[in-house]
N, C-alpha and C positions, 0 to 999 in steps of 0.2 A: 431169429434175432430181430427185434424191432428196430426200425430205421428212423422212426419219427416219434416225437413226444408232444403231447398236448399239454399246454401250460396255461395257468391262470396267473395274471400279474398281481403282485402285492401292492396295489395302487388304489388311492381314494377316488381317482377319476372314473366317473361312470362310463366314459367313452372307452375305457380299457377293460370294462367288465364283459369279457368274452374269452373264449378259449383260443389260444394262438398255437399254431403248428410250427415246430422247429425240427431241423435235421439233427440227429444225434451223431456227433463226431465219433470216429472210430475208437478214440482213446476212452470214451465214456460208455461205449456200447455194452460192455459186460457189467458195469457198475450201476447203471441207471435203473431206478425203481419208482413205481407210483408212490406219491406221498413225499418224495424228497424235495428239498428246497434247492433251486437252481438259479443261476444268473444267465442273462442273455442280452444281446444287443437290441436296442429298440430305437428306430428312427435315426435322427441325427445326434442324439444324446451321446456324450463322450463316456459318461459313466454307465455301466451295465444296469439293467433293471433286474429285480428279483421276483421270483414267483414260485409256484409249486407244480410239480408234475401230477396231472390228474388222469392221464391216459397214455398208452403206448400202442403204436400201430405199425403196419408194414407199408401203408399207403397214405399219401396226402396230396391234395390238389393245390395246397397253398404254401407249403413249407419251402423257404428259400434260404433262410439264415440258420446258422448252427448255434446250438447251445454253447455257452462259454465254459461253464464249470458246474459241478455239483457242490453246493455249499457245505453239506455234511451228509454222510452216508445214511443217517437215521431217517426213517419214513415218518416225518413229524406231522404230516397232514393225513389223518385217518379218513377213510371213506365216510364214517359217521359224521365227523366234524365238518367235512366238506359239504355234505348234504345239508347239515344244520345251518352252515353259513350261507348256503344258497337260499334257503328258506327265509332267513332273516333279511338278506339283501333284497329279495323280492318283496317282502312285506313292508320294509321301511323305505323302499325306493332309493337304495344307495348301492355303491359298488361292492361286489363280494370281496375285493381286496381290502376294503376298509374293515370288514368283519374279520378276515383272516389275520390282519395286523394285530387285532385284539386277541385273537384265539391262539396264535402261535408266536412265541417270543422270538426275537432276533437271535440268530446263531452267535454264540460266544466261543470262539476257537480256543481261548486260553482257560476256559472254565471246564473243569473235569466233571464227568457224569458218574455218579456213584453207582456201584454195583447193588443190585436188589437181591436181598436174601429171601428164602422161602419162609412164609409166616405161619404155615399150618392153618388150622381152622379156628374161627371165632365162635364164641358161645353167646347165644341170645341173652340179653339182660332183662330183668323184670322191672315193672313200674311200681312206684310207691303210691299209686292212685289208680282209679278206674277210668276207662274211656267208654262212653256209651253214645250210640251203639258201636259195635265192633267196627274197626276201620276197614274201608274198602280200598280198591286200587287207586282211586282219585278222591282224596279226602280234604275237607276243611275242618280244622279243629279250633274251637273257641276254648282257649286255655283259661285257667282259674286265677292267673296272676299270683300264684303261690310258690313259695320255695320249700324245698325238702332237703333235710340234712343227710349227709353221708360222710362218715369218718370226721365229724366235727366241722364240715364245710357245707354251706347251703348253695343249692343250685335251683334255678327256675324250673317249673314243671315242663316248660317247652324244651329245655335241654335234655331232660330225661326222655321225653317222647321222641325227639329226633334221633337220639342215639339208640333207643330201643328198636325203632324201625330199621335203623342202619345195621344194628347187630344181627337182626334176622336175615338181612340180605347177605351180609358177610358169611353167616353160617351156611348159606346156600351157594357160596362161591361167587357171589355177585358184589359189585361195587355200589357205593352211594356217594352222592354229592349233597352236602348240607350248606345252604347259603344263608348268611346272617348279615346285618347291616355294617358292623364295625369291629375293630380290634378287640374291644371289651367283650363282645359276644363270642368271638373266636376263642379268646382266652378261657371263657366259661365252659364252652363245649370241649375244648382240648383238655382242660383240667378234669372235667367229669369223665371223659373218655379214658384218661389215665387211671382214674380210680376204679372204673368198672372193667378194666382189662382190655380196652380197645385201642390203647395207645400205639402199639406197633403198626396198626393199619392207617393211622392218621397221617395225612399230608396236608399241610396248611398252605392256602393261597392267601397271603397277607396283603392288605390294601396298599401298604407303602414299602413293599419289598424292593430290594435292589435288583437290577437287571440280572445279575449273576444268580441270586437266590431264586428268582422267578424261573430262570432257565433250568436250574437244578430241580426245582419242584415239578416243572413240566415233564422233564425226562424221567423222573422217578415214577410219576403217574403213568407215563407211556410204557414203562417197562415192568410195572408191578401187575400181577394177575388180578388181585383184588385190592381195592383202595377205599379209604374213607376220606374223601376230600372235604375239608372244612375251609370256607373262605367267604369273601364278599362277592359282589356281583360277577367278577371275572371268573369265578370258579365254575360258572355254568359251561365254560368252554374246555374244562379239564378233559383230556383224552383218555378217560378211564376205560378199562376193559370190562366187559360184562356188566354194564350199568343196569342196576335194578331199581334204584330209588333216587328221586330228586326232591329234597325237602327245603322249605323256605320259611324263615321266621320273620315276623314284623314287617309285613308287606307295604305298610304306609311310609316307611322310612325313606326319606329323599335319597339317601346314598345308594339305594337299590335301583335308581334310575340314572341312566347316562344323561348328564346335563348338556352334553354336546352331541353331535352326530355320532351314531344313528338314532339317538333318543329312545333307546330300548329300555324296558323295565324287566328286571330279573324274573318277576312273576310270569309275564307273558313268555319269556324265553324258556322258563322251566316247563311250561305246558307244551311249547313247540318241540323241545327236545324229547320230552317224554312220549309224545305221540299217543297212540292207543295202547301200547304194550307195557310201558314202564309205570311204576308207582309214583304218584305225586302226592305230597303232603304239605299243606299250607297251614301254619300255626300262628296264632296271635291271641293276645288277651282282649282283643276288641274285634269288631267285624267291619272290615272296609266295604264300601259299596261295590268295589270291583269284585271282591270275593263273593259277596252276596249275589251278584248277577250270575256268577258261575254256578252257584248253588241252585238258583232258581231255574236256570236253563238245563239243569241236570248233569252238568259236567263234573261237579264235585258233590260228594255226599257230605252231610252235615253231622258234626260230632261235638261232644262236650268232655272236658276233663271234670270228673266228679271229685270234688274236694271240699272240705269245710269252708264256707264263705268268709270273707273278711268283714268285720263289723265296720260299716261305713255310715256316717251321718252327714247332714249338710245344714248350712245356715243360710237364711235369706239375705239378699243384698242389703248393705248398710255400712256399719263400722267395719274397718279392715280387720282389726283384732277384736272380735266380740267376746262376750263372757264365756261362751262354750269353748272357744278356741283356747283361751287362757287356761280354762279349767282342764282341758285335755292335756296340755303341756305340763302343767303343775303336777297332775296326778301320775303321769307316766314317766317323768324324769327319774324317779327312783327305781323304775323297773328296767330302764335301759335308755339308750340315746334316742332322741326325738328328731325326726326329719321334717323340715319346713321347705316345701316346694313352691317356687314362684317362677314366672315365665321370663323375667328379665334380669340380666346381670348389671353391675355397676351401681352407682349411687342414685342416679335419676335417669329415666328413659328419655326425657325431653327437658328443655329449658325454655322459659318464657320471659319476655322483657317486663320488668316491673313498671316501666314507664308507659309503654303503648300496648302491652299485652300480647304482642306478636310472638308466635312460636319461632324460635331461632333457627335460621338456616345458614349454611356456609355459602360462599360465593360459587362453589362448584355444584350447588344444589342439594347437597347432603344435609340431613338433619343434625342439629347439635345435641349432644347428650353429655352426661357427667359420669364418666367411668369410675372416678373416685371423687371424694369430697373436694369441692372448690377447684375442679379441673374440668373445664369445658372444651370439648373437641368435636370435630366433625366425624360422623360415623363412616364416611366414605374415604376422605383423604387424611383424616387424623390431624388436620390443621387446628392449632389452638384458636379459641374464639374469645374475644375480650370485650366486644361491645355490640350493641344492637345495630344492624344495618339500616333500620328504618329511622330510629330517633337518636342513635349514638349513645344511649344509656349503657352504663357498665353494671347496672344492678339487675340480677335475674331472679326469677322464681322457678323453683323446681317443679317438674311434672311428677308422673307416677314413680313410686319408689322401686328401686332395684335391689338386688341381693346384698350389695355392700351396705347400703343405708339400713336395710332390714336387720343386718347383723348388729349395727350400732343401736337401733331402737330396741331390739330384744335384750341387748346387754344392759340397758338401763332398767328394764323390767325384771330381769333375772340376773342380778349382780353376782351371785355365787355360782353361776353355771358357766361352764366352758362353751363358747360359741365359735363355730368354724364356718367358713364359706367354701363352697365347692362349685366351681364353674369350669368351662372348657380350658381356662388358663390357670385355675387354682385347684390343687388337689390336697386336701387336708390330710395330715398324718397324726399318729399318736392319739387317736380318738379314745375317749374314756368309755367304760362299760355302763356308766350312769352319770346323771347330771351333765349331760352333753347335748347340745343342740347343733344340728348341721343344717345350714341354710344353703339350698342348692337350686340350680337351674336344671331343666330337663336333661336327663342322661348323664349328669355330672356327679350325682351322689355316690359316694363310695359304699361298697358293701361292708356290713359289719355282722359279726356272728354273735348270737343267733338271729339277728335282725333288729330293726328299729322297733321300739315299743309303741311308737305312735307316728302318724303322718298327718301333717297339717298342710293343706293345699290352699294357697292365697292367690288373690287377684284373678279369679277364674274368668271374670268378664274380659280380661285382656286376651286370654286364649280363645274365647268364643267370638271375639271381635276381629280375629285374624282375617285378612283379605284373601279368603280362599273358599271355594265351594265345599271343601272338606274341613272347614274350621272346627266343627263339632267333633268329627271323627279324630282329627289330629289332637284335639284337647284330650279326648278319652284315651288316646294312645299314650300321651305323656303321663296322664294320671295313673293308668293301669301299670305302666312301667315302674312307677314309684311304689305302687301297692306290693309288687313282687319283693321289695326290699324289707317288708315288715316281718317281724317275728310271728310265730304261729298264733300268739294271743294278741297281736298288735291291733290297734284301732286307728281309724282314719276319719278326718273331718274335712269336708269340702266347704270352704268358706266363701259366702257371697254369691250364691247361684239361686235362680228361681226354682220353684218346686218341681217343675217339669223336668229340667235337666238333673237336678239333685236327686230326685226319686229314681229316674232312669239309671243314673250311675250307681246309686246305692243298691239297686236291685239287679244290676248287671244286665240291663235290657239292651244289649248291643245289637242283637239281631233285629229287634223291633225298630230301632233307630235307623239301621242300615236299610231295612225294607222301605220305611217311609221316605228316606232320602232318594232311594232308587226310583220310587214312583214319581217323585217330584222331578227328578232329572229326566225321566222318560217323557214327562208331559211337556217339557220345554226343549227336548231334543239336545241334551248336553251329555258329554262323556260321564260315565262309561256306558251309558245307554247307546251311544253311537261313537264312532271314531271321528277324529278331525285331522286336518292337515293344513299347514301353511305353505303356500307356493310363492316363491319369489322368482320373477321372470322379467325379461326385457319388455318395455312398453309395446313393441310391435308384435309380441307373442301373446299378450294378455288375452285377447279375444279368442285366439285358438285354444288356449288353456281352458277358458271358461266354457267353450263349446264341448271340449272333451270331457270336462268334469260333469256337465249337465247330461251329456249322452250316456255317461256311466252311472247315472242316477244319484249323483252327488248334489247336495243342497249348498248353494253359495250363501255364506253367512255375511261376508264382508269383502268389498273390493277397495283397497287402498291405492288409488291411482298414483298419488305423490311418491309412495315408496315401492310401487310395483309389487304389491303383496295381495294375495287372494287367500281367504280363509273359507274352507269348505268342510262340510260334515257328510258322513255316509254310513250306511249300515255295515255291519261286519261281513255280511254275505257279499256286498258289492266291493269290498276293499281290494281283492286280488285284481279285478278288472281295472279299477282306478289306478292302482300302482303300475300295472302293466302299460296302460295308456300313457301315463305321465313319464314313465321310463323311456318310452319310444320317442317322446318329444325331447327329453333331456339328452338322448344320444345324438340328436341332430343339432342341438343348440350350441352356438358359439359363445365364448366368454363375453360378458358384458361389463361395462365400466360403471361403478357406482361409488360416489364419494372420492373419486380420484384413484381408486384401486380396482383391480380386476376381480370379478366374481363369476361363479358358475352361471352358465347361460340360463339354466333352470334348476332351482334348488327346492327340493321338497322336504319339509319337516313333518314327518308322520307323528301323530299324537303329540303335537307341540305343547309342552307344558306351560309355556308363557302366553299362548294365544288368547286365553280367556281371562 
């Protein structure tokens, strides 16, 4: 009978990222198991600390304190998830307790755990299109941004592909994890799974689920022999049995990246958890530079969805609504609803003073915009704006047109046509089968059956002028997402782009663009050709950190002495040594005071999304 338990703390403090030994009290000796969550005393704290049992032994040179209690008899931390969490913590230079807090939900004593019934065996489903060449164990698929109907409902080609691969795993007695950006994508996958007979295996990891629902889903996955887990980025931690496949759709979506610590991206986590043995499938109707790099280094094989292409044309920069755009809308209104896509909501994206010409800003520093006609507010604090701060004029000029004003403008041109607006705040209902225009921002357009008859993409220069190294890719992501909503005979016009971009999009040259961008990023040493990290430290440790970074072959990009920040870049092969060296410094660092509040002595942000 074991007398001692090795425990890892469920804490974000990197100083507590180690295994602690505790004495197992007699009353717990028969019940304790590896993977259980336990409580234990720690230091002078009055409240007990929580953690997970990761080992049991008969000997210990350090144990002096006893465990207090077993939180729940279930073995909630599986060996696979523990090993996975350890990898992530080491890679991102954070405490393993921070990862385990995201991976294992808090115990809820009053929430009942459902019994799991036997599901039998699943049958593989077929695809309504071809994949060339045949998929391998690690695959990147450039989808066709096309939808295919089943029982009167349309679903994207990506949804069919993810479920087809998942059904093959289920038929072999293995589980699958399918990761998508948001609730709308989860609903699409779950809806298709129900239609093709995979519904009984589906367990959803919803992005805004209540704690009790997350607790139930976690334990259902834990107890089910084969599962089809569908969810957002947190689904990567699902404790499935016999995992065979991890698939991810739309890897450029921001929601797949943790915006706070540990700043992980679901794409990288999928590859880490899959290792060498599991199948990985990355699908998107565009090609990100990150995926292109993985293809070029041989980690992923490259594949295409073979389907009839969408008819796409483009117009040169000039008038916002040119003759060909109007012609497309007029011709297609009788065939079905028309979708007009543009990048900004509201009446006007910016306001300018009619007197001095200054762009209007709020006292808090935020830009002034017009969410609806004759209503000027700050984008940050929503404070009303009534006069120019420079010259006190109350007369303003509008900037670029948003979705609300576009609805008004189209209403004057097409007086007999129903026009609706779709944004993150507005969801149109009761759409007509013809003589209907939907003006939408990216990701907000509702699905219609059998699809929109035409797509008009406006203000393309705003997409391409986005302050991001990936502006072009992000624009293509939004545009291809809208293409998927078209009917089989739908047509699209890209309005106001130069011939280079217009031709590349019309001919779906996503790989060529990604290759060219990757070459450019390699030449200047920027991600994803390299990795980066921001290091925040006390002034007296700055030189030590710089020496450690340089010794580990990192390149120092910037030293911000005033804010005690260092920005470094490094190759993927050097990342483990850099993380290990910085972790050693962080373990010995005392808390520092910045801006009147205590901060970590050394804070490392790996792959900092805001650094560049």
